[in-house]
C-alpha positions in Angstrom: -80.2 -39.8 -19.0 -83.2 -41.5 -19.7 -85.8 -39.7 -18.8 -88.2 -41.8 -16.8 -91.9 -42.2 -18.2 -94.3 -39.9 -15.9 -98.2 -41.2 -14.9 -100.6 -38.8 -17.2 -103.8 -37.6 -16.5 -106.0 -34.6 -16.1 -107.6 -32.2 -13.7 -110.8 -30.1 -14.3 -110.3 -26.0 -14.1 -113.1 -23.9 -14.2 -112.6 -23.0 -17.7 -111.3 -26.2 -19.1 -109.7 -29.3 -18.5 -105.8 -29.7 -17.9 -103.6 -32.4 -18.7 -100.5 -33.2 -16.0 -97.3 -35.5 -16.5 -96.3 -36.5 -12.9 -92.7 -38.1 -11.7 -92.0 -39.5 -8.3 -94.0 -41.0 -5.2 -97.5 -40.8 -5.6 -97.5 -39.4 -1.7 -94.6 -37.7 -2.3 -94.1 -33.8 -1.2 -96.1 -31.7 -4.0 -94.2 -29.6 -6.5 -95.9 -27.6 -9.2 -93.7 -27.0 -12.1 -94.9 -24.7 -15.2 -93.7 -24.4 -18.6 -93.2 -21.6 -20.7 -93.2 -20.8 -24.8 -93.0 -22.5 -27.0 -92.2 -25.5 -24.8 -94.7 -27.8 -23.0 -94.8 -30.1 -20.0 -92.6 -32.3 -21.0 -90.0 -30.1 -20.4 -89.2 -31.4 -16.8 -88.9 -34.6 -18.4 -85.0 -34.7 -17.1 -85.5 -32.6 -13.8 -88.8 -34.2 -12.9 -87.3 -37.7 -12.2 -85.1 -36.3 -10.6 -86.5 -34.5 -8.0 -88.6 -37.8 -7.8 -86.1 -39.7 -7.4 -85.5 -37.1 -4.0 -89.1 -38.0 -2.7 -90.6 -35.0 -4.6 -94.1 -35.8 -6.9 -93.5 -33.8 -9.4 -96.5 -32.6 -11.1 -96.0 -30.4 -15.0 -99.4 -28.9 -16.2 -99.8 -28.6 -19.6 -100.3 -24.6 -20.0 -104.0 -23.7 -21.1 -104.4 -23.4 -25.1 -101.6 -26.7 -25.1 -103.1 -29.8 -25.8 -104.3 -32.1 -24.1 -104.9 -29.0 -22.1 -108.3 -27.5 -23.5 -108.7 -24.1 -24.7 -110.2 -21.7 -21.6 -113.7 -21.1 -22.3 -112.9 -17.6 -20.9 -110.1 -17.0 -23.9 -108.4 -15.0 -20.8 -104.3 -15.9 -21.5 -103.8 -13.1 -19.2 -101.1 -13.6 -16.8 -103.9 -13.1 -14.0 -105.4 -16.2 -15.8 -102.3 -18.4 -15.7 -101.6 -17.1 -11.9 -105.5 -18.4 -11.2 -105.0 -21.7 -13.0 -101.8 -22.5 -10.9 -103.8 -21.3 -7.7 -106.4 -24.0 -9.1 -103.9 -26.7 -9.6 -103.0 -26.8 -6.1 -106.0 -27.4 -4.5 -106.9 -29.8 -7.7 -103.4 -31.7 -6.8 -103.8 -31.9 -3.3 -101.3 -29.5 -2.3 -100.9 -27.7 1.1 -98.6 -25.6 3.0 -95.5 -27.2 1.8 -96.3 -27.0 -1.7 -93.5 -25.4 -4.1 -94.3 -23.7 -7.5 -91.4 -24.5 -10.0 -92.0 -22.3 -13.1 -89.8 -22.0 -16.5 -90.4 -18.5 -19.0 -93.6 -17.9 -18.9 -94.3 -20.7 -16.1 -91.5 -18.5 -14.0 -94.0 -14.9 -14.7 -96.7 -17.3 -13.2 -94.9 -18.4 -10.4 -92.8 -14.8 -9.8 -96.6 -13.8 -9.9 -97.9 -15.6 -7.2 -94.6 -15.2 -4.7 -96.2 -11.8 -4.7 -99.4 -12.5 -4.0 -100.4 -13.1 0.3 -103.3 -14.9 -1.1 -100.9 -17.5 -2.9 -101.1 -21.1 -1.3 -97.5 -21.6 -2.5 -95.0 -21.3 0.6 -91.8 -21.1 -2.1 -91.4 -20.2 -5.5 -88.6 -20.8 -7.9 -88.3 -19.2 -11.3 -85.9 -20.4 -14.3 -84.5 -17.7 -16.9 -87.0 -14.9 -16.1 -87.1 -13.3 -12.9 -89.3 -11.3 -10.8 -90.5 -8.0 -12.8 -89.4 -6.3 -9.9 -86.2 -7.4 -9.4 -84.9 -5.6 -12.8 -85.6 -2.0 -11.5 -82.0 -0.4 -11.1 -81.4 1.4 -8.4 -78.6 4.3 -8.2 -75.8 1.4 -7.9 -76.4 -0.9 -10.3 -78.1 1.7 -13.6 -74.8 0.8 -15.4 -75.3 -3.0 -15.2 -79.3 -2.1 -16.2 -78.5 0.2 -19.2 -75.3 -2.1 -20.8 -78.1 -5.1 -20.3 -80.8 -2.9 -21.4 -79.5 -2.1 -24.7 -78.6 -5.4 -25.8 -82.3 -6.8 -24.6 -84.4 -5.6 -27.9 -82.0 -7.8 -30.3 -83.3 -10.9 -27.6 -86.8 -9.6 -27.6 -87.4 -9.2 -31.4 -90.4 -12.2 -31.2 -92.2 -10.1 -29.2 -93.2 -7.4 -31.4 -93.1 -10.3 -33.7 -95.7 -12.0 -32.0 -98.1 -8.7 -32.0 -99.4 -9.0 -35.4 -102.7 -10.9 -36.3 -101.8 -14.0 -38.1 -97.8 -14.0 -38.7 -96.9 -16.2 -35.9 -99.8 -18.5 -36.5 -99.0 -18.6 -40.5 -95.5 -19.1 -39.7 -95.3 -20.9 -35.7 -93.1 -23.7 -36.7 -90.7 -21.5 -38.4 -91.1 -19.3 -35.3 -90.7 -22.5 -32.5 -87.5 -24.0 -34.5 -86.2 -20.6 -34.4 -86.1 -19.4 -30.6 -85.0 -22.7 -30.0 -82.2 -22.2 -31.6 -81.7 -18.9 -30.8 -82.3 -19.5 -26.9 -80.1 -22.5 -26.4 -77.1 -22.3 -28.6 -75.8 -25.7 -29.8 -79.0 -27.5 -27.7 -80.4 -30.1 -29.9 -84.2 -29.4 -29.4 -85.8 -31.8 -32.0 -87.5 -33.6 -29.4 -88.6 -30.7 -27.8 -90.0 -29.0 -31.2 -91.9 -32.4 -31.7 -93.3 -32.0 -28.1 -94.2 -28.9 -29.3 -96.0 -29.4 -32.5 -98.1 -32.0 -30.6 -99.2 -29.6 -28.2 -100.0 -26.7 -31.0 -101.4 -28.9 -33.9 -103.6 -26.2 -35.6 -104.1 -22.8 -36.1 -106.9 -22.7 -32.9 -104.1 -23.6 -30.9 -100.8 -21.6 -32.1 -103.5 -18.3 -31.9 -103.9 -19.4 -28.1 -100.2 -19.8 -27.1 -99.2 -16.6 -29.0 -102.1 -14.9 -27.0 -99.9 -14.6 -23.9 -97.8 -12.1 -25.6 -101.1 -10.3 -27.1 -102.7 -10.2 -23.4 -99.1 -8.6 -21.9 -99.9 -5.3 -22.0 -103.6 -5.5 -20.5 -104.5 -4.6 -17.0 -104.9 -8.4 -15.7 -100.9 -8.9 -16.8 -100.2 -6.1 -14.4 -100.0 -8.2 -11.4 -96.8 -9.3 -12.8 -95.0 -6.6 -11.7 -95.1 -7.5 -7.6 -91.8 -7.9 -5.6 -91.7 -11.8 -4.4 -93.2 -12.2 -0.2 -92.0 -15.6 -0.3 -88.1 -17.6 -0.3 -87.6 -17.4 -4.1 -85.0 -19.3 -5.9 -84.1 -17.6 -9.2 -81.4 -19.8 -11.7 -80.4 -18.2 -15.1 -77.6 -19.7 -17.9 -74.9 -17.6 -19.2 -76.0 -18.4 -22.7 -79.4 -17.3 -22.5 -80.5 -16.4 -26.0 -83.6 -14.5 -24.8 -83.5 -12.6 -21.7 -80.0 -11.3 -21.5 -77.9 -12.7 -18.3 -76.0 -9.4 -17.7 -79.3 -8.5 -16.0 -78.1 -10.6 -13.0 -76.0 -7.9 -11.6 -78.8 -5.4 -11.4 -81.0 -8.6 -9.8 -78.5 -9.5 -7.1 -78.4 -6.6 -4.5 -81.6 -7.1 -4.3 -82.4 -10.7 -3.4 -82.4 -11.8 0.8 -81.8 -14.9 2.2 -83.1 -17.2 2.1 -84.0 -15.9 -1.4 -80.8 -16.8 -3.9 -79.7 -16.6 -7.6 -77.3 -18.5 -9.6 -75.9 -17.9 -13.0 -75.1 -21.2 -14.4 -72.2 -21.3 -16.7 -72.6 -22.3 -20.2 -76.5 -22.8 -20.1 -78.8 -21.3 -22.2 -82.3 -20.4 -22.0 -83.6 -23.9 -21.4 -81.0 -24.6 -18.7 -83.3 -27.6 -16.7 -82.7 -29.6 -20.2 -79.3 -28.3 -21.2 -77.9 -29.0 -17.3 -80.6 -31.2 -15.5 -78.5 -32.5 -13.0 -76.8 -28.8 -11.7 -80.7 -27.5 -11.9 -82.3 -30.5 -9.9 -79.2 -30.0 -7.4 -80.0 -26.1 -6.6 -84.3 -26.8 -6.7 -83.6 -30.2 -3.9 -81.3 -27.7 -1.5 -83.6 -24.7 -2.1 -86.5 -26.5 -0.9 -84.5 -28.2 1.8 -83.1 -25.3 3.2 -86.5 -23.2 2.9 -88.7 -26.3 4.5 
Protein backbone atom coordinates (compact mmCIF):
# COMPACT_ATOMS: atom_id res chain seq x y z
CA UNK A 1 0.00 0.00 0.00
CA UNK A 2 1.05 3.64 -0.49
CA UNK A 3 1.33 5.35 2.92
CA UNK A 4 -0.83 8.41 3.48
CA UNK A 5 1.10 11.56 4.34
CA UNK A 6 0.60 12.46 8.02
CA UNK A 7 -0.03 15.81 9.63
CA UNK A 8 3.14 16.91 11.42
CA UNK A 9 3.25 19.12 14.50
CA UNK A 10 4.90 19.35 17.90
CA UNK A 11 3.78 19.59 21.51
CA UNK A 12 5.69 20.82 24.53
CA UNK A 13 6.28 18.52 27.49
CA UNK A 14 7.89 19.57 30.79
CA UNK A 15 11.40 18.44 29.75
CA UNK A 16 11.39 18.71 25.94
CA UNK A 17 9.39 19.32 22.78
CA UNK A 18 7.92 16.29 21.03
CA UNK A 19 7.42 15.88 17.30
CA UNK A 20 4.16 14.11 16.40
CA UNK A 21 2.80 12.48 13.24
CA UNK A 22 -0.98 12.13 12.89
CA UNK A 23 -3.28 10.18 10.61
CA UNK A 24 -7.05 10.03 10.49
CA UNK A 25 -9.74 12.64 11.13
CA UNK A 26 -8.69 15.43 13.52
CA UNK A 27 -11.92 14.91 15.43
CA UNK A 28 -11.62 11.13 15.62
CA UNK A 29 -11.14 9.05 18.75
CA UNK A 30 -7.52 9.49 19.85
CA UNK A 31 -5.11 6.57 19.68
CA UNK A 32 -1.53 7.26 20.82
CA UNK A 33 1.04 5.01 19.12
CA UNK A 34 4.59 4.68 20.48
CA UNK A 35 7.58 3.37 18.52
CA UNK A 36 10.57 1.38 19.73
CA UNK A 37 14.29 0.90 19.03
CA UNK A 38 15.91 1.35 16.58
CA UNK A 39 12.91 2.99 14.98
CA UNK A 40 10.87 6.20 14.72
CA UNK A 41 7.29 7.43 14.67
CA UNK A 42 7.31 6.70 10.92
CA UNK A 43 6.96 3.02 11.86
CA UNK A 44 3.18 3.70 12.01
CA UNK A 45 3.01 5.02 8.44
CA UNK A 46 1.04 2.00 7.19
CA UNK A 47 -1.09 1.01 10.20
CA UNK A 48 -1.86 4.66 11.03
CA UNK A 49 -3.75 5.40 7.80
CA UNK A 50 -5.67 2.12 8.05
CA UNK A 51 -6.90 2.96 11.54
CA UNK A 52 -7.54 6.50 10.34
CA UNK A 53 -9.93 5.07 7.74
CA UNK A 54 -11.75 3.39 10.62
CA UNK A 55 -12.25 6.78 12.24
CA UNK A 56 -9.37 6.91 14.70
CA UNK A 57 -7.04 9.87 15.10
CA UNK A 58 -3.68 8.12 15.35
CA UNK A 59 -0.97 10.26 16.99
CA UNK A 60 2.57 8.88 16.84
CA UNK A 61 5.18 10.82 18.84
CA UNK A 62 8.94 10.59 18.41
CA UNK A 63 10.18 9.29 21.77
CA UNK A 64 12.61 11.35 23.85
CA UNK A 65 16.00 11.51 22.19
CA UNK A 66 14.69 10.91 18.66
CA UNK A 67 14.65 14.03 16.48
CA UNK A 68 12.60 16.05 15.82
CA UNK A 69 11.78 15.51 19.50
CA UNK A 70 14.30 17.16 21.77
CA UNK A 71 16.92 15.75 24.07
CA UNK A 72 15.20 15.93 27.49
CA UNK A 73 16.54 18.42 30.00
CA UNK A 74 16.47 15.80 32.78
CA UNK A 75 18.59 13.27 30.79
CA UNK A 76 16.28 10.56 32.13
CA UNK A 77 15.75 7.54 29.86
CA UNK A 78 14.14 5.23 32.41
CA UNK A 79 10.79 3.52 31.88
CA UNK A 80 9.29 5.92 34.42
CA UNK A 81 10.33 8.87 32.24
CA UNK A 82 8.90 7.24 29.10
CA UNK A 83 5.62 6.53 30.91
CA UNK A 84 5.45 10.10 32.20
CA UNK A 85 5.87 11.38 28.64
CA UNK A 86 2.98 9.17 27.47
CA UNK A 87 0.76 10.46 30.28
CA UNK A 88 1.64 14.06 29.44
CA UNK A 89 0.92 13.41 25.76
CA UNK A 90 -2.56 12.16 26.66
CA UNK A 91 -3.32 15.58 28.11
CA UNK A 92 -1.50 17.64 25.45
CA UNK A 93 -3.16 15.77 22.57
CA UNK A 94 -6.65 16.09 24.04
CA UNK A 95 -7.14 12.53 25.26
CA UNK A 96 -10.17 11.42 27.25
CA UNK A 97 -11.46 8.32 29.04
CA UNK A 98 -11.75 6.39 25.76
CA UNK A 99 -8.16 6.97 24.60
CA UNK A 100 -6.09 3.85 23.96
CA UNK A 101 -2.32 3.45 23.93
CA UNK A 102 -0.47 1.27 21.43
CA UNK A 103 3.24 0.52 21.60
CA UNK A 104 5.89 -1.50 19.80
CA UNK A 105 9.19 -2.65 21.38
CA UNK A 106 10.19 0.12 23.86
CA UNK A 107 6.83 1.68 23.11
CA UNK A 108 5.27 -1.61 24.19
CA UNK A 109 7.27 -1.62 27.42
CA UNK A 110 5.94 1.87 28.09
CA UNK A 111 2.37 0.90 27.21
CA UNK A 112 2.52 -2.25 29.34
CA UNK A 113 3.78 -0.19 32.27
CA UNK A 114 0.84 2.18 32.02
CA UNK A 115 -1.54 -0.78 31.65
CA UNK A 116 -0.57 -1.65 35.22
CA UNK A 117 -0.64 1.86 36.64
CA UNK A 118 -3.93 2.70 38.41
CA UNK A 119 -3.29 6.40 37.76
CA UNK A 120 -2.89 5.96 34.00
CA UNK A 121 -5.36 7.90 31.85
CA UNK A 122 -5.38 5.21 29.15
CA UNK A 123 -8.40 2.90 29.18
CA UNK A 124 -6.97 0.17 26.92
CA UNK A 125 -3.53 -0.89 25.77
CA UNK A 126 -2.12 -2.84 22.83
CA UNK A 127 1.48 -4.02 22.85
CA UNK A 128 3.41 -5.38 19.89
CA UNK A 129 6.45 -7.68 20.17
CA UNK A 130 7.04 -7.17 23.91
CA UNK A 131 4.46 -8.50 26.42
CA UNK A 132 3.91 -7.29 29.97
CA UNK A 133 7.02 -8.53 31.75
CA UNK A 134 4.92 -9.91 34.62
CA UNK A 135 3.20 -12.27 32.16
CA UNK A 136 6.55 -13.81 31.26
CA UNK A 137 6.99 -15.35 34.72
CA UNK A 138 6.44 -19.12 34.55
CA UNK A 139 3.99 -21.13 36.60
CA UNK A 140 4.33 -24.79 37.49
CA UNK A 141 2.34 -25.62 34.35
CA UNK A 142 4.38 -23.44 31.99
CA UNK A 143 7.86 -24.05 33.38
CA UNK A 144 8.79 -26.40 30.53
CA UNK A 145 7.90 -24.02 27.70
CA UNK A 146 9.47 -21.16 29.63
CA UNK A 147 12.77 -23.01 29.95
CA UNK A 148 12.75 -23.82 26.24
CA UNK A 149 12.29 -20.17 25.33
CA UNK A 150 14.61 -18.82 28.04
CA UNK A 151 17.49 -21.04 26.92
CA UNK A 152 17.23 -19.64 23.38
CA UNK A 153 16.67 -16.01 24.32
CA UNK A 154 20.33 -15.07 25.07
CA UNK A 155 21.12 -15.65 21.38
CA UNK A 156 18.61 -12.92 20.57
CA UNK A 157 19.50 -10.54 23.40
CA UNK A 158 23.23 -10.01 22.74
CA UNK A 159 22.58 -6.38 21.77
CA UNK A 160 21.48 -5.53 25.33
CA UNK A 161 24.94 -6.33 26.68
CA UNK A 162 26.50 -4.64 23.66
CA UNK A 163 24.62 -1.44 24.44
CA UNK A 164 25.98 -1.35 28.00
CA UNK A 165 29.58 -0.74 26.87
CA UNK A 166 30.23 3.03 26.99
CA UNK A 167 30.83 4.47 23.55
CA UNK A 168 30.67 1.19 21.63
CA UNK A 169 27.11 1.39 20.30
CA UNK A 170 27.46 5.12 19.65
CA UNK A 171 30.53 4.57 17.45
CA UNK A 172 28.88 1.75 15.54
CA UNK A 173 25.30 2.99 15.57
CA UNK A 174 24.64 2.74 11.82
CA UNK A 175 25.94 -0.86 11.76
CA UNK A 176 23.87 -1.74 14.83
CA UNK A 177 20.66 -0.36 13.34
CA UNK A 178 21.06 -2.28 10.09
CA UNK A 179 22.07 -5.46 11.90
CA UNK A 180 19.08 -5.45 14.24
CA UNK A 181 16.53 -4.81 11.49
CA UNK A 182 18.03 -7.68 9.49
CA UNK A 183 18.03 -10.10 12.42
CA UNK A 184 14.71 -9.13 13.91
CA UNK A 185 12.56 -9.17 10.75
CA UNK A 186 14.24 -11.59 8.31
CA UNK A 187 13.46 -10.83 4.68
CA UNK A 188 11.87 -7.44 5.32
CA UNK A 189 13.30 -4.54 3.30
CA UNK A 190 14.10 -1.97 5.99
CA UNK A 191 15.74 0.60 3.70
CA UNK A 192 13.17 3.32 4.32
CA UNK A 193 13.09 2.61 8.05
CA UNK A 194 16.86 2.74 8.40
CA UNK A 195 16.82 6.09 6.58
CA UNK A 196 14.20 7.41 9.02
CA UNK A 197 16.37 6.30 11.95
CA UNK A 198 19.39 8.06 10.45
CA UNK A 199 17.45 11.33 10.36
CA UNK A 200 16.10 10.84 13.89
CA UNK A 201 19.53 9.94 15.31
CA UNK A 202 21.81 12.29 13.34
CA UNK A 203 24.78 12.52 15.70
CA UNK A 204 26.54 10.99 18.68
CA UNK A 205 24.46 12.93 21.23
CA UNK A 206 21.24 11.44 19.89
CA UNK A 207 22.80 7.98 19.61
CA UNK A 208 23.87 8.15 23.25
CA UNK A 209 20.35 9.23 24.19
CA UNK A 210 18.54 6.33 22.55
CA UNK A 211 21.13 3.78 23.70
CA UNK A 212 20.61 5.12 27.23
CA UNK A 213 17.21 3.40 27.33
CA UNK A 214 19.15 0.15 27.76
CA UNK A 215 21.60 1.62 30.26
CA UNK A 216 18.68 2.72 32.44
CA UNK A 217 17.05 -0.72 32.45
CA UNK A 218 18.49 -1.70 35.84
CA UNK A 219 17.62 1.57 37.56
CA UNK A 220 14.94 1.81 40.22
CA UNK A 221 12.93 4.09 37.95
CA UNK A 222 12.62 1.28 35.40
CA UNK A 223 11.20 -1.27 37.85
CA UNK A 224 7.72 0.08 37.17
CA UNK A 225 7.75 -2.14 34.08
CA UNK A 226 7.27 -5.24 36.25
CA UNK A 227 3.59 -4.57 37.04
CA UNK A 228 0.59 -6.71 36.14
CA UNK A 229 -1.86 -5.16 33.64
CA UNK A 230 -5.02 -3.68 35.13
CA UNK A 231 -6.84 -2.70 31.92
CA UNK A 232 -7.79 -4.69 28.80
CA UNK A 233 -4.67 -5.49 26.79
CA UNK A 234 -4.05 -6.88 23.32
CA UNK A 235 -0.69 -8.53 22.70
CA UNK A 236 0.55 -9.27 19.17
CA UNK A 237 3.73 -11.18 18.30
CA UNK A 238 5.26 -12.45 15.06
CA UNK A 239 6.24 -16.11 14.83
CA UNK A 240 9.54 -15.12 13.10
CA UNK A 241 10.53 -12.49 15.66
CA UNK A 242 14.30 -12.39 16.03
CA UNK A 243 14.31 -10.16 19.12
CA UNK A 244 12.04 -11.99 21.57
CA UNK A 245 11.55 -15.72 21.19
CA UNK A 246 7.95 -16.43 20.05
CA UNK A 247 7.88 -19.52 22.27
CA UNK A 248 7.23 -17.25 25.24
CA UNK A 249 3.68 -16.89 23.95
CA UNK A 250 2.82 -20.35 25.33
CA UNK A 251 3.87 -19.04 28.75
CA UNK A 252 1.86 -15.86 28.37
CA UNK A 253 -1.47 -17.22 27.10
CA UNK A 254 -2.55 -18.98 30.34
CA UNK A 255 -2.14 -15.71 32.25
CA UNK A 256 -4.56 -13.81 30.02
CA UNK A 257 -8.24 -13.35 30.86
CA UNK A 258 -10.82 -11.78 28.51
CA UNK A 259 -11.24 -9.17 27.21
CA UNK A 260 -7.43 -9.19 27.08
CA UNK A 261 -6.02 -11.52 24.45
CA UNK A 262 -2.86 -12.49 22.58
CA UNK A 263 -2.36 -13.37 18.92
CA UNK A 264 0.59 -14.89 17.04
CA UNK A 265 0.97 -13.63 13.46
CA UNK A 266 2.28 -16.28 11.09
CA UNK A 267 5.16 -15.21 8.86
CA UNK A 268 5.83 -11.92 10.69
CA UNK A 269 9.00 -10.84 12.45
CA UNK A 270 9.66 -8.25 15.14
CA UNK A 271 8.34 -5.33 13.07
CA UNK A 272 5.06 -7.13 12.45
CA UNK A 273 3.05 -3.91 11.97
CA UNK A 274 5.23 -3.01 8.98
CA UNK A 275 5.32 -6.53 7.59
CA UNK A 276 1.59 -7.23 7.97
CA UNK A 277 -0.14 -3.86 8.41
CA UNK A 278 -3.59 -5.05 7.32
CA UNK A 279 -3.61 -7.92 9.84
CA UNK A 280 -2.27 -5.75 12.66
CA UNK A 281 -4.73 -2.95 11.93
CA UNK A 282 -7.63 -5.42 11.94
CA UNK A 283 -6.57 -6.93 15.28
CA UNK A 284 -6.27 -3.45 16.74
CA UNK A 285 -9.61 -2.27 15.37
CA UNK A 286 -11.40 -5.43 16.56
CA UNK A 287 -9.90 -5.11 20.03
CA UNK A 288 -10.70 -1.42 20.34
CA UNK A 289 -14.28 -2.02 19.19
CA UNK A 290 -14.73 -4.94 21.61
CA UNK A 291 -13.43 -2.97 24.58
CA UNK A 292 -15.15 0.37 23.80
